[in-house]
C-alpha positions in Angstrom: 71.5 107.5 94.3 73.5 108.8 91.4 72.4 107.8 87.9 76.0 108.1 86.6 77.1 105.2 84.5 79.6 103.0 86.3 80.9 99.4 85.8 81.8 97.2 88.7 84.3 94.4 88.4 85.5 94.3 92.0 84.4 95.5 95.5 86.5 96.9 98.4 85.0 97.0 101.9 85.9 99.2 104.8 85.5 97.4 108.1 84.6 99.5 111.1 81.1 101.0 110.8 80.6 99.3 107.4 81.0 95.5 107.8 80.9 95.5 111.6 79.0 97.8 113.9 82.0 98.9 116.0 81.5 102.7 115.7 78.3 102.4 117.8 80.3 100.6 120.4 83.3 103.0 120.3 81.4 106.3 120.4 79.8 106.0 123.9 83.1 104.5 125.3 85.1 107.4 124.1 82.5 109.8 125.8 83.0 107.8 129.0 86.8 108.0 128.8 86.9 111.7 128.2 84.5 112.4 131.1 86.5 110.2 133.5 89.6 112.1 132.6 88.2 115.6 132.8 88.1 116.4 129.1 85.1 117.8 127.2 84.0 115.4 124.5 83.8 117.4 121.3 81.7 115.5 118.8 83.1 117.4 115.8 86.6 116.4 116.7 85.7 112.8 117.2 83.9 112.6 113.8 87.2 113.8 112.2 89.0 110.7 113.6 86.6 108.2 112.1 88.4 106.2 109.4 91.8 107.3 110.5 94.8 105.3 111.6 96.2 105.8 115.2 98.8 108.3 114.2 96.4 110.6 112.4 93.8 110.3 115.1 96.4 111.3 117.7 97.3 114.3 115.6 93.7 115.4 115.2 93.1 115.1 119.0 96.2 117.0 120.0 95.4 119.8 117.5 92.1 120.2 119.3 93.0 119.6 122.9 96.7 120.6 123.0 100.1 119.0 122.5 100.0 117.5 126.1 96.7 115.7 125.5 97.3 112.1 126.7 95.8 110.5 123.6 97.5 107.1 123.9 96.6 106.8 127.6 93.0 107.5 126.9 93.1 105.2 123.9 94.4 102.4 126.2 91.5 103.0 128.5 89.0 103.0 125.6 90.5 99.7 124.5 90.1 98.2 127.9 86.5 99.2 128.2 85.9 98.1 124.6 87.3 94.7 125.3 85.1 94.4 128.4 82.0 95.3 126.4 82.8 93.0 123.5 83.5 90.0 125.9 80.0 90.3 127.1 78.1 91.4 124.0 80.2 90.5 121.0 80.5 92.6 117.9 77.4 92.8 115.6 77.8 92.4 111.9 76.1 95.1 109.8 72.8 94.2 108.2 73.3 93.0 104.7 77.1 92.5 105.0 77.0 88.7 104.8 74.4 88.7 102.1 76.4 91.0 100.0 79.6 89.1 100.5 78.0 85.8 99.6 76.4 87.4 96.6 79.8 88.5 95.3 81.3 85.0 96.1 78.5 83.2 94.2 79.2 85.4 91.1 83.0 85.1 91.6 83.3 88.9 91.8 86.7 89.6 93.5 86.5 91.6 96.7 88.9 92.8 99.5 88.9 94.4 102.9 90.8 97.7 103.3 90.7 99.0 106.9 92.6 101.7 108.8 92.6 99.3 111.7 95.9 97.5 112.4 96.2 93.9 111.2 96.2 92.2 114.6 93.2 94.1 115.9 91.4 93.6 112.6 91.9 89.8 112.9 90.5 89.9 116.4 87.5 91.9 115.3 86.6 89.6 112.4 87.0 86.5 114.7 84.7 87.9 117.4 82.2 89.0 114.8 82.3 85.4 113.3 83.2 86.5 109.8 86.9 85.7 109.4 86.1 83.1 106.7 84.7 85.7 104.4 87.9 87.7 104.0 91.1 86.4 102.4 92.2 89.6 100.6 93.0 92.2 103.3 95.0 95.4 103.5 95.2 96.8 107.1 96.2 100.2 108.3 99.7 99.1 109.4 100.4 97.6 106.0 100.5 101.0 104.2 102.8 104.0 104.5 100.0 106.5 104.4 96.5 106.2 105.8 93.2 107.4 104.4 92.5 109.9 102.8 95.6 108.9 100.9 94.5 106.4 98.2 97.4 103.9 98.9 95.3 101.4 100.9 92.6 101.1 98.2 95.1 101.0 95.3 96.9 98.2 97.1 93.6 96.3 97.7 92.7 96.7 94.0 96.1 95.2 93.0 95.5 92.4 95.5 92.3 91.4 93.7 93.8 92.1 90.2 91.1 94.6 89.3 91.3 97.9 87.5 90.8 100.7 90.1 88.4 102.5 87.9 86.1 99.4 88.0 86.4 99.0 91.8 83.4 99.9 94.0 84.5 101.1 97.4 82.0 100.8 100.3 82.7 103.4 103.0 81.1 105.0 106.0 83.7 107.7 106.6 84.6 111.0 105.0 88.3 110.1 104.8 87.4 106.8 103.2 85.4 108.5 100.6 88.2 110.9 100.0 90.7 108.1 99.5 88.4 106.2 97.2 87.8 109.4 95.1 91.5 110.1 94.9 92.1 106.5 93.7 89.6 107.1 90.9 87.4 104.3 92.1 83.7 104.2 92.6 82.8 105.4 96.1 79.5 104.3 97.6 78.6 105.9 100.9 76.8 103.8 103.5 76.3 106.2 106.4 76.9 105.1 110.0 77.9 107.8 112.5 78.6 110.4 109.8 75.4 111.4 108.0 75.2 112.4 104.3 76.2 116.0 103.8 77.3 118.3 100.9 80.9 117.0 101.1 79.9 113.3 101.1 77.5 113.9 98.2 80.3 115.5 96.1 82.6 112.5 96.7 80.2 109.6 96.5 79.0 108.0 93.3 75.9 107.0 95.3 74.6 106.9 98.9 72.9 103.8 100.1 70.9 103.5 103.4 72.4 100.0 104.1 74.3 97.1 102.5 71.1 95.6 101.1 70.6 98.7 99.1 74.3 98.7 98.1 73.9 95.1 96.9 71.0 96.1 94.6 73.1 98.9 93.1 76.2 96.7 92.7 74.1 94.1 91.0 73.0 96.6 88.4 76.6 97.8 87.9 77.8 94.3 87.3 75.4 93.9 84.4 76.8 96.9 82.4 
């Protein structure tokens, strides 16, 4: 963790891979869809789409596989398989997420959800995971003009909770999310999921925490400054 001095007065959560364990569901399904449709699954390309909105993800995939790559068709199939899986198994909440949210609520620390996922899908995800009640302040991917790594979504979330961006902690598991938080002059905390810590994430993140329990401990110290 970084020892750099920072003051926390509000917290902004990413959703997929941070609050809910959806990336671990999505990854093998994407592999299946690519295989069924005769395309090689390139891990490095997939990693670059994590944290992106649909439009950006499509652009990344077509840059790698060609302009005729049927991204939306494959995405529709991934959605079908995902819904089948979730109907049987549900969506797990990340360890420490509820504990951190309740900790912030008890101290009346404002917090928001800022996700690249479209609003309607986000609502479904939170409902299935059983955590809808925890989030009243939300900015979804289809409520901003530019997706991550543009800082718009985080700046809008900070305004929603009436908190100075420089005093907002952003909890992220994606590189694009870290880039957006850094560009907004917030305090990025990296909680790795599919993407592991590397030189680039280390440059962007104020700190890297193994899980949300560890992030809670760090935020607790930052609140006392």
